C-alpha positions as CSV (number, residue, x, y, z in Angstrom):
1,M,-141.5,14.5,-16.1
2,L,-139.5,11.2,-15.6
3,F,-140.9,9.9,-18.9
4,L,-139.9,12.9,-20.8
5,S,-136.4,12.9,-19.3
6,S,-136.1,9.2,-20.3
7,V,-137.2,9.8,-23.8
8,L,-134.8,12.7,-24.1
9,S,-131.9,10.6,-22.9
10,F,-132.9,7.7,-25.3
11,M,-133.2,9.9,-28.3
12,L,-129.8,11.5,-27.7
13,A,-128.1,8.2,-27.0
14,C,-129.3,7.0,-30.4
15,I,-127.9,9.9,-32.4
16,L,-124.8,10.7,-30.3
17,Q,-121.6,10.1,-32.3
18,V,-118.7,12.3,-31.4
19,A,-115.3,12.1,-33.1
20,M,-112.3,11.5,-30.7
21,V,-110.2,14.3,-32.2
22,P,-107.9,16.4,-30.0
23,H,-108.6,20.1,-30.4
24,P,-105.7,22.6,-30.5
25,A,-105.8,25.6,-28.3
26,P,-107.4,28.5,-30.2
27,P,-105.5,31.8,-30.7
28,A,-105.9,34.2,-27.8
29,M,-108.4,36.9,-28.8
30,R,-110.9,39.3,-27.5
31,R,-114.4,39.3,-28.8
32,A,-114.9,42.6,-30.7
33,D,-118.0,44.7,-30.1
34,V,-120.6,43.4,-32.5
35,S,-123.0,46.1,-33.7
36,V,-124.6,44.1,-36.5
37,V,-125.3,40.4,-37.1
38,T,-122.0,38.9,-38.3
39,Q,-121.5,35.6,-40.0
40,M,-118.8,33.5,-38.2
41,M,-116.0,31.9,-40.2
42,S,-115.3,28.2,-39.9
43,T,-112.1,28.9,-38.1
44,Q,-113.9,30.8,-35.4
45,L,-116.3,27.9,-34.9
46,A,-113.4,25.5,-34.7
47,D,-111.8,27.7,-32.1
48,L,-114.8,27.1,-29.8
49,A,-114.2,23.3,-29.7
50,P,-111.8,23.1,-26.6
51,Y,-114.3,25.2,-24.6
52,T,-117.1,22.9,-25.6
53,E,-115.1,19.9,-24.5
54,F,-114.4,21.6,-21.1
55,A,-118.1,22.1,-20.7
56,R,-118.8,18.5,-21.7
57,A,-116.3,17.2,-19.2
58,A,-118.0,19.0,-16.3
59,Y,-120.8,16.4,-16.5
60,C,-118.4,13.6,-15.7
61,S,-118.0,12.3,-12.2
62,P,-115.1,13.9,-10.3
63,T,-113.6,10.4,-9.8
64,I,-112.7,10.3,-13.6
65,V,-112.2,14.0,-14.1
66,T,-109.4,13.8,-11.5
67,G,-106.4,12.9,-13.5
68,W,-108.2,14.0,-16.7
69,Q,-109.4,10.5,-17.5
70,C,-113.0,11.3,-18.6
71,G,-112.9,9.8,-22.1
72,Q,-113.4,11.7,-25.3
73,A,-113.8,15.1,-23.8
74,C,-110.6,14.8,-21.8
75,E,-108.7,13.3,-24.8
76,A,-109.8,16.2,-27.0
77,V,-107.8,18.7,-24.8
78,P,-104.6,16.9,-24.0
79,G,-102.2,18.3,-21.4
80,F,-104.9,19.9,-19.2
81,E,-104.0,19.5,-15.5
82,V,-106.8,19.1,-13.0
83,S,-106.1,20.3,-9.5
84,L,-109.5,20.4,-7.8
85,T,-112.8,18.6,-8.4
86,G,-116.0,18.7,-6.3
87,G,-119.8,18.5,-6.2
88,D,-122.1,15.6,-5.8
89,G,-124.2,16.1,-9.0
90,D,-127.3,16.8,-6.8
91,R,-127.1,19.5,-4.1
92,I,-123.9,20.8,-5.6
93,Q,-123.3,20.5,-9.3
94,Y,-120.0,18.9,-10.3
95,Y,-117.2,21.3,-10.9
96,Y,-113.5,21.2,-11.6
97,V,-110.5,23.6,-11.7
98,G,-107.2,23.1,-13.5
99,Y,-104.4,24.6,-15.5
100,W,-104.3,24.7,-19.3
101,P,-100.6,25.1,-20.3
102,T,-101.2,25.9,-24.0
103,E,-103.2,29.0,-23.0
104,N,-101.4,29.7,-19.7
105,S,-104.9,29.8,-18.3
106,V,-106.7,28.6,-15.2
107,V,-110.0,26.9,-16.2
108,V,-113.1,26.6,-14.0
109,A,-116.0,24.5,-15.3
110,H,-119.4,23.8,-13.8
111,Q,-121.9,21.0,-14.6
112,G,-125.4,21.8,-15.9
113,T,-128.6,20.0,-15.1
114,N,-131.6,18.2,-16.6
115,P,-133.0,20.7,-19.2
116,I,-136.6,19.7,-18.6
117,E,-136.3,20.3,-14.8
118,L,-134.5,23.6,-15.5
119,L,-137.1,24.8,-17.9
120,S,-139.8,24.1,-15.3
121,D,-137.9,26.0,-12.6
122,L,-137.1,29.0,-14.8
123,T,-140.7,29.4,-16.1
124,D,-142.1,29.4,-12.6
125,A,-143.9,32.7,-11.8
126,D,-142.2,32.7,-8.4
127,V,-138.7,33.1,-9.8
128,M,-137.0,35.7,-7.7
129,L,-134.3,38.3,-8.3
130,E,-132.0,39.4,-5.4
131,P,-129.0,41.7,-4.9
132,L,-125.6,40.1,-5.0
133,N,-123.8,39.0,-1.9
134,T,-121.5,41.9,-1.1
135,T,-119.0,39.6,0.6
136,L,-118.5,37.7,-2.6
137,F,-119.1,40.6,-5.0
138,P,-117.6,43.6,-3.1
139,G,-118.7,47.1,-4.1
140,V,-121.7,46.1,-6.2
141,G,-124.9,48.2,-5.6
142,S,-128.2,46.8,-4.6
143,R,-129.8,47.6,-8.0
144,V,-127.8,44.9,-9.6
145,E,-129.8,41.7,-9.1
146,V,-129.5,38.1,-10.2
147,H,-131.6,34.9,-10.0
148,S,-131.8,33.9,-6.3
149,G,-131.3,30.2,-7.1
150,F,-128.2,30.8,-9.2
151,A,-126.8,33.0,-6.6
152,A,-127.3,30.4,-3.9
153,E,-125.7,27.6,-6.0
154,H,-122.8,29.8,-6.8
155,A,-122.2,30.7,-3.2
156,L,-121.8,27.0,-2.2
157,T,-118.5,26.7,-4.1
158,A,-117.3,30.3,-4.7
159,S,-114.7,30.6,-2.0
160,I,-113.1,27.2,-2.5
161,I,-112.9,27.7,-6.2
162,L,-111.4,31.2,-5.8
163,N,-108.7,29.9,-3.4
164,E,-107.7,27.2,-5.9
165,V,-107.7,29.7,-8.8
166,K,-105.4,32.0,-6.8
167,S,-103.1,29.1,-6.0
168,L,-102.8,28.0,-9.6
169,I,-102.1,31.6,-10.8
170,S,-99.3,31.8,-8.3
171,R,-97.9,28.3,-9.1
172,Y,-97.9,28.7,-12.8
173,N,-97.8,32.5,-13.3
174,A,-101.0,32.1,-15.3
175,D,-102.2,35.4,-16.8
176,R,-105.9,34.5,-17.5
177,V,-108.9,32.6,-16.0
178,T,-111.4,30.9,-18.3
179,L,-114.9,30.1,-17.1
180,V,-117.1,27.6,-18.9
181,G,-120.4,25.8,-18.4
182,H,-123.5,24.5,-20.1
183,S,-127.1,25.2,-19.0
184,L,-127.1,25.9,-15.2
185,G,-123.3,25.5,-15.4
186,G,-123.3,28.4,-17.9
187,A,-125.2,30.6,-15.5
188,L,-122.7,29.8,-12.8
189,A,-119.8,30.6,-15.2
190,E,-121.4,34.0,-15.9
191,L,-121.5,34.7,-12.2
192,D,-117.9,33.4,-11.9
193,C,-116.7,35.9,-14.5
194,V,-117.7,38.9,-12.4
195,F,-116.7,37.2,-9.2
196,M,-113.2,36.6,-10.5
197,A,-112.9,40.1,-12.0
198,L,-113.8,41.6,-8.6
199,N,-111.5,39.3,-6.6
200,L,-108.4,38.9,-8.7
201,P,-105.7,41.4,-9.7
202,S,-106.7,43.6,-12.6
203,N,-103.8,42.1,-14.8
204,I,-105.6,38.7,-14.9
205,A,-107.6,38.5,-18.0
206,I,-111.1,37.0,-17.7
207,K,-112.7,34.9,-20.4
208,G,-116.1,33.2,-20.4
209,V,-117.7,30.7,-22.8
210,T,-121.1,29.3,-22.1
211,Y,-123.6,27.0,-23.9
212,G,-127.3,27.0,-23.7
213,K,-127.2,29.5,-20.8
214,P,-130.5,30.9,-19.3
215,R,-130.8,34.6,-18.4
216,V,-129.0,35.2,-15.1
217,G,-130.0,38.7,-13.9
218,N,-131.7,42.0,-14.4
219,P,-130.7,44.7,-17.0
220,A,-128.5,46.3,-14.3
221,W,-126.6,43.0,-14.0
222,A,-126.2,42.7,-17.7
223,A,-124.9,46.3,-18.1
224,F,-122.6,45.8,-15.1
225,F,-121.3,42.6,-16.6
226,D,-120.7,44.1,-20.0
227,S,-118.7,46.9,-18.4
228,L,-116.3,44.4,-16.7
229,I,-116.1,41.5,-19.1
230,S,-115.2,42.0,-22.7
231,D,-114.2,38.5,-23.7
232,F,-117.4,36.5,-23.4
233,Q,-119.4,34.3,-25.7
234,R,-122.7,32.7,-24.9
235,V,-123.4,30.0,-27.5
236,N,-127.0,29.1,-28.3
237,N,-127.9,26.1,-30.4
238,E,-130.6,26.3,-33.1
239,K,-134.1,26.3,-31.4
240,D,-132.9,25.7,-27.8
241,I,-135.5,27.0,-25.4
242,I,-133.4,27.5,-22.3
243,P,-131.7,30.7,-23.5
244,I,-135.1,32.5,-23.6
245,V,-135.9,31.9,-19.9
246,P,-136.5,33.4,-17.5
247,G,-138.5,35.8,-19.6
248,R,-137.6,39.4,-20.1
249,F,-141.1,40.3,-18.9
250,M,-140.0,38.8,-15.5
251,G,-137.2,41.4,-15.3
252,F,-134.3,39.3,-16.7
253,S,-131.8,40.3,-19.4
254,H,-129.0,38.6,-21.2
255,V,-125.4,40.0,-21.3
256,Q,-123.8,40.6,-24.6
257,G,-121.9,38.0,-26.6
258,E,-124.5,35.8,-28.3
259,V,-123.2,33.2,-30.8
260,H,-126.2,31.5,-32.4
261,I,-125.7,28.2,-34.2
262,I,-128.4,28.3,-36.9
263,S,-127.4,24.9,-38.3
264,P,-124.2,22.8,-38.3
265,G,-121.4,25.0,-39.7
266,N,-123.6,28.0,-39.9
267,A,-123.5,30.5,-37.0
268,V,-123.7,34.2,-36.4
269,E,-122.6,36.7,-33.7
270,C,-125.5,38.8,-32.6
271,P,-125.4,42.3,-31.3
272,G,-126.8,43.5,-28.0
273,E,-127.0,47.1,-26.7
274,S,-125.8,48.0,-23.2
275,K,-126.0,51.7,-22.3
276,I,-123.7,51.9,-19.3
277,F,-122.9,54.6,-16.9
278,L,-122.4,52.9,-13.6
279,F,-122.2,55.3,-10.6
280,E,-121.0,53.1,-7.7
281,H,-122.0,50.0,-9.7
282,D,-125.7,50.5,-9.3
283,C,-126.9,52.0,-12.6
284,S,-128.4,55.0,-10.7
285,S,-127.1,57.6,-13.1
286,L,-128.5,56.2,-16.4
287,T,-131.0,53.5,-17.4
288,C,-129.2,50.2,-17.9
289,I,-130.1,48.1,-20.9
290,G,-128.8,44.6,-21.3
291,G,-127.5,42.8,-24.3
292,D,-130.8,41.2,-25.1
293,D,-132.3,43.2,-27.9
294,A,-131.2,41.7,-31.2
295,T,-134.0,42.0,-33.7
296,D,-132.5,39.9,-36.6
297,A,-134.3,36.7,-37.4
298,R,-131.0,34.8,-37.1
299,C,-130.7,35.6,-33.4
300,T,-132.2,33.6,-30.6
301,I,-134.9,35.9,-29.2
302,M,-136.4,36.3,-32.7
303,S,-136.0,32.7,-33.9
304,V,-137.3,31.3,-30.7
305,P,-140.0,33.9,-29.6
306,N,-141.5,31.6,-27.0
307,I,-141.1,28.2,-25.4
308,F,-143.7,26.6,-27.7
309,E,-141.7,27.4,-30.8
310,G,-138.4,25.9,-29.6
311,D,-136.9,22.4,-29.3
312,I,-135.6,21.2,-26.0
313,L,-133.4,18.6,-27.7
314,N,-131.3,21.4,-29.2
315,H,-130.2,22.3,-25.7
316,L,-127.8,19.3,-25.6
317,G,-126.4,19.9,-29.0
318,P,-124.8,19.3,-31.3
319,Y,-122.5,22.2,-30.7
320,Q,-120.5,21.8,-33.9
321,G,-120.6,18.1,-33.6
322,I,-120.3,17.9,-29.8
323,F,-123.2,17.0,-27.5
324,I,-123.1,18.2,-23.9
325,G,-124.9,16.4,-21.1
326,S,-124.7,13.5,-18.7
327,I,-125.0,10.8,-21.4
328,S,-122.2,12.6,-23.4
329,C,-119.6,11.7,-20.8
330,T,-118.0,8.8,-22.6
């Protein structure tokens, strides 16, 4: 395991070349419902760059994220104001919270983890689903379940992050909250989207952008998520394995919003069906189907049908020229 991790880091270090170009804030937009596979325009791909840099910066030590002095990732989104950092990169993943003036948005970002270790954890037959903590997720029924490890990691920082988000909204009169993350950090960002939607005023818009995110919960979770969060993109890169685990046969389902980078400059938005009629948030009145059923060969679950036909190196990028991971914090 250590050898594979070292090889992975060495290979990526050899090919990692990222331009130090500041990225302008993208225009505010909501992701429209996608019913068929849709080719993305170059402008749409360019609009993702600031979010990619936010996810990249989450791998940097809090000591350099504080003050937004984390090198290329921080320089690419000038003007961002960090107000809270935390985590130790071990028991608690790094995270940061701040204000993005050009978007009038609070941003929350979570660090990911070693993809080889994560793959091992998520293909373990003992992976467990559990209902949400009703203190953190008030009013959600017990049929809505998520990965127990993700839930436990999220709970470690949920309250302190929420308090900071509320403080920044009040201080700057922000009208939106943006949640980003890569790998495990993407799973935490997905949980954060619902957590924020349930615990903030309804006039605060919620946006999520994740990269190489694994499945987080069961079909009831996916359907519930899709009923609450309309502005969400989960970006998958080429043959990345992590987005296909834990398996659907284990009871897991993705939410809608897949963006699949087929090759540099070539990406599609993929459809996903969610039949939703949530009676008291528990899917008891109709079968819930998550956004994880795209049958087009250009979408992830068809192009990477199993972990033996994927490429773990694709997990770290490039996401339109940007690599994400610990060695990318430069």
